[in-house]
C-alpha positions, 0 to 999 in steps of 0.5 A, a space after each residue: 478457479 478464477 476465484 481463487 486466484 482473485 483471492 490471493 492476488 487480492 489478499 498480496 495487494 492488501 499485504 503490500 498496502 499494510 506494508 507501505 502504511 507500516 513503514 510510513 508509520 515507522 518512519 514517522 514515529 522516529 521522526 517525531 522522536 528525533 530532533 531534526 526529524 521534521 523534514 521526514 515527517 513532513 515528507 511521511 505527511 504527503 505519503 499518507 493519502 497515497 498509502 490509504 488510497 492504495 489500502 482502501 483499493 486493495 481491500 475493495 478488491 478482496 470485497 469484490 471477490 465475494 462476486 461473480 466471475 466479472 466481479 473477479 475479474 475486476 477484483 484481479 484488475 484493482 488488486 493487481 494495480 492498487 498493489 503495484 502502485 503500494 509496492 512502487 511507492 514502498 520502494 521509492 520511499 525506502 530508497 529515498 530514506 537508504 541513502 539518507 534522504 
């Protein structure tokens, strides 16, 4: 039963991380097509490390779910942490550019 919970949390974490990566990719694409988009492109470049790190941690947590109960607990902790960081980073980026930057 704990394995199913760990897998669900890990998948949710991966989805949150990929949502952040996707949003940054969209912002970067729009900034590169627009004159004056350099500040946005600079901001996106500064956020890639965080997005990549949370995605890697989420995928690692998903990998941990193939182990025993101890690894499932570790997977839940890692996935919950990386998912929370990715979600907060996505919300922060969205709020920054929803209000005009």
